[in-house]
C-alpha positions in Angstrom: -23.2 -44.4 16.1 -22.2 -41.2 18.0 -23.5 -40.8 21.5 -26.6 -38.6 22.0 -26.0 -35.0 23.0 -28.0 -33.9 26.1 -26.1 -30.9 27.5 -25.7 -27.2 26.7 -22.0 -27.4 25.7 -23.0 -27.8 22.1 -24.0 -24.8 20.1 -26.8 -24.8 17.6 -24.2 -24.9 14.8 -22.5 -27.9 16.3 -25.8 -29.7 16.8 -26.8 -29.1 13.2 -23.4 -30.0 11.9 -23.5 -33.2 13.9 -26.8 -34.1 12.3 -25.4 -33.4 8.9 -22.4 -35.7 9.6 -24.7 -38.5 10.8 -26.8 -38.3 7.6 -23.6 -38.2 5.5 -22.4 -41.3 7.3 -25.7 -43.1 6.8 -25.5 -42.5 3.1 -21.9 -43.5 2.8 -21.0 -46.7 0.8 -20.7 -48.7 4.1 -23.7 -46.9 5.7 -27.3 -47.8 5.9 -28.8 -49.6 2.8 -32.1 -47.9 3.2 -30.7 -44.4 3.6 -28.3 -44.9 0.6 -31.3 -45.9 -1.6 -33.3 -42.7 -0.9 -33.8 -40.0 -3.6 -35.5 -36.7 -3.6 -38.6 -38.4 -5.1 -38.7 -41.3 -2.7 -38.6 -38.9 0.3 -41.6 -36.9 -0.8 -44.2 -39.0 1.1 -42.1 -38.9 4.3 -41.6 -35.2 3.9 -45.3 -34.5 3.6 -46.1 -36.9 6.5 -43.7 -35.3 8.8 -45.1 -31.8 8.0 -48.6 -33.0 8.8 -47.4 -34.6 12.0 -45.8 -31.3 13.1 -49.2 -29.6 12.4 -51.0 -32.3 14.5 -48.6 -31.8 17.4 -49.2 -28.0 17.3 -52.9 -28.4 17.3 -52.7 -30.8 20.3 -50.4 -28.4 22.2 -48.1 -31.3 22.8 -44.6 -29.7 23.2 -42.8 -33.0 23.7 -44.3 -34.4 20.5 -43.8 -31.1 18.7 -40.1 -31.2 19.6 -39.7 -34.7 18.2 -41.7 -34.0 15.1 -39.8 -30.9 14.3 -36.6 -33.0 14.6 -38.0 -35.5 12.1 -38.9 -32.6 9.7 -35.4 -31.2 10.1 -34.0 -34.6 9.2 -35.9 -34.5 5.9 -34.3 -31.1 5.1 -30.8 -32.4 5.9 -31.4 -35.6 3.9 -32.4 -33.6 0.8 -29.4 -31.3 1.2 -27.1 -34.3 1.5 -28.4 -36.0 -1.6 -28.0 -32.7 -3.5 -24.5 -32.3 -2.1 -23.5 -35.7 -3.3 -24.7 -34.8 -6.8 -22.8 -31.5 -6.7 -26.0 -29.4 -6.9 -26.1 -27.5 -3.5 -25.4 -27.9 0.2 -27.0 -27.5 3.5 -24.9 -24.4 4.1 -26.1 -22.8 0.8 -29.7 -23.6 1.7 -29.3 -21.9 5.1 -27.5 -18.9 3.6 -30.1 -18.5 0.9 -33.0 -18.4 3.3 -31.2 -16.1 5.7 -30.5 -13.7 2.8 -34.1 -13.9 1.6 -35.5 -13.1 5.1 -33.3 -10.0 5.3 -34.2 -9.0 1.7 -37.9 -9.4 2.2 -38.0 -7.5 5.6 -36.7 -4.1 4.6 -38.8 -2.6 7.4 -36.6 -4.4 9.9 -33.2 -4.6 8.2 -33.6 -1.5 5.9 -35.3 1.8 5.7 -38.7 0.7 4.5 -41.8 1.3 6.7 -44.5 -1.3 7.4 -46.8 -0.4 10.3 -49.0 -3.6 10.4 -49.2 -7.1 9.2 -51.2 -6.2 6.1 -48.5 -3.8 5.0 -45.8 -6.4 5.7 -47.6 -9.0 3.5 -48.2 -6.5 0.7 -44.5 -5.6 0.7 -43.5 -9.2 0.8 -45.6 -10.0 -2.2 -44.2 -7.0 -4.1 -40.6 -8.0 -3.4 -41.3 -11.7 -4.2 -43.0 -10.7 -7.5 -40.1 -8.5 -8.5 -37.6 -11.2 -7.7 -39.3 -14.1 -9.5 -41.7 -12.8 -12.1 -41.7 -10.8 -15.3 -44.4 -8.2 -16.1 -46.1 -10.9 -18.3 -46.7 -13.2 -15.3 -50.0 -12.9 -13.5 -50.2 -11.8 -9.9 -51.4 -15.3 -8.8 -49.1 -17.3 -11.1 -46.6 -18.0 -8.3 -49.1 -20.0 -6.2 -48.0 -23.6 -5.6 -50.6 -25.8 -7.4 -49.5 -28.9 -5.5 -51.0 -27.5 -2.2 -54.1 -29.3 -0.8 -57.2 -27.8 -2.4 -58.5 -25.9 0.7 -55.0 -24.4 1.3 -54.7 -23.4 -2.3 -58.1 -21.8 -2.4 -57.5 -19.8 0.8 -54.1 -18.7 -0.3 -55.4 -17.5 -3.6 -58.2 -15.6 -1.9 -55.9 -14.1 0.7 -53.4 -12.9 -1.9 -56.2 -11.4 -4.0 -57.5 -9.6 -1.0 -54.1 -7.9 -0.4 -54.7 -5.9 -3.6 -58.3 -5.0 -2.7 -60.2 -7.8 -4.5 -62.3 -9.0 -1.6 -65.7 -8.9 0.0 -66.3 -5.9 2.2 -68.2 -7.6 5.0 -69.0 -11.2 6.1 -72.8 -11.0 5.3 -71.8 -10.5 1.6 -69.9 -13.7 1.7 -72.8 -15.5 3.4 -75.0 -14.3 0.6 -72.5 -15.7 -1.9 -72.5 -19.1 -0.2 -76.3 -19.1 -0.3 -76.2 -18.2 -4.0 -73.8 -20.9 -4.8 -75.8 -23.4 -2.8 -78.9 -22.5 -4.8 -77.1 -22.9 -8.1 -75.8 -26.3 -6.9 -79.3 -27.4 -6.1 -80.4 -26.4 -9.6 -77.5 -28.3 -11.2 -78.4 -31.4 -9.2 -82.0 -31.1 -10.3 -80.9 -30.9 -13.9 -78.9 -34.1 -13.5 -76.0 -32.7 -15.4 -72.8 -34.1 -13.9 -70.5 -31.5 -15.3 -72.7 -28.7 -14.0 -72.9 -30.3 -10.6 -69.1 -30.6 -10.3 -68.7 -27.0 -11.4 -71.3 -25.6 -9.0 -70.0 -27.8 -6.1 -66.5 -26.4 -6.7 -67.9 -22.8 -6.6 -69.8 -23.7 -3.4 -66.6 -25.1 -1.7 -64.7 -22.0 -2.9 -67.3 -19.7 -1.4 -67.2 -21.6 1.9 -63.5 -21.3 2.1 -63.9 -17.5 1.5 -66.4 -17.5 4.4 -63.9 -19.3 6.6 -61.2 -16.8 5.7 -63.4 -13.8 6.3 -64.0 -15.1 9.8 -60.2 -15.2 10.4 -60.1 -19.0 10.4 -57.9 -21.5 8.4 -60.0 -23.6 6.1 -57.7 -26.6 6.3 -57.6 -26.7 10.1 -61.3 -26.0 10.4 -62.2 -29.0 8.2 -59.6 -31.2 9.9 -61.2 -30.4 13.3 -64.7 -31.1 11.9 -63.5 -34.4 10.5 -61.8 -35.4 13.7 -65.0 -34.6 15.6 -67.0 -36.8 13.1 -64.5 -39.7 13.7 -64.8 -39.3 17.5 -68.6 -39.3 17.4 -68.7 -42.2 14.9 -66.5 -44.3 17.1 -68.6 -43.5 20.1 -71.7 -44.5 18.1 -70.1 -47.8 17.1 -69.2 -48.5 20.7 -72.7 -47.9 21.9 -74.1 -50.2 19.3 -71.6 -52.9 20.3 -72.7 -52.6 23.9 -76.2 -53.4 22.7 -74.9 -56.4 20.8 -75.2 -54.8 17.4 -72.7 -54.1 14.6 -72.3 -51.5 12.0 -73.9 -52.7 8.7 -76.5 -54.7 10.7 -78.6 -51.7 11.9 -80.6 -49.3 9.8 -80.0 -45.6 9.3 -82.9 -44.7 11.7 -81.2 -46.5 14.6 -77.8 -45.1 13.8 -79.2 -41.6 13.7 -80.8 -42.1 17.1 -77.6 -43.3 18.7 -75.6 -40.6 16.8 -77.8 -37.9 18.4 -77.3 -39.4 21.8 -73.6 -39.4 21.3 -73.6 -35.7 20.2 -75.3 -34.8 23.5 -72.9 -36.9 25.6 -69.7 -35.5 23.9 -70.9 -31.9 24.2 
């Protein structure tokens, strides 16, 4: 295995090429059995995991971990390119060239003569160029959305894209009213005990809440993640307090758990 590089004598190109060579060696006939067995499909879980670990490091403002996780994510890209190269499909160089060309093509306000004075104008222009590149007139404006995105991300992305062409609530109070409307319809569906209606109305309610999040300039996925992490922290603290009293989860009633939970909320705040 080549020695690690720690000095500045190596350029970015040399560092990336060295990584590519290491991956190529790992997948060689006399390389690593695990690496040789990997396929595009088998790497999907790792690719998603690494992307989420990058996001976690960013949220935690942990530069050391972010540097490491970005390296792990880069490795995923190089692995996919190496597999494709072995099959004669495409190479890391072609992937790099394609994204560089795309960035230039979709930023005519920087590399061309187009004008875009603010972020909204940039995003509208980006969508127009992307649509012209990939879609025919018969394709819908939202047809290019990646359906495999997590539900919250997909909902917010669809809403954001629709807003760029003017299909959006004017003010936040209007969105609040929509959330309240959907909550009322959800309550009615629950009262009717119709499972299909409940699922439909809950979906509408969640979609409206995502809209409220977006209109407050927040990311729905990150906001829910933070809330879930807060819940986990408080639940763990509640569990610890119960254990200090010689009690265990599952052996105490809801009333007592609520009492300890409220104590924990005050302590953590």
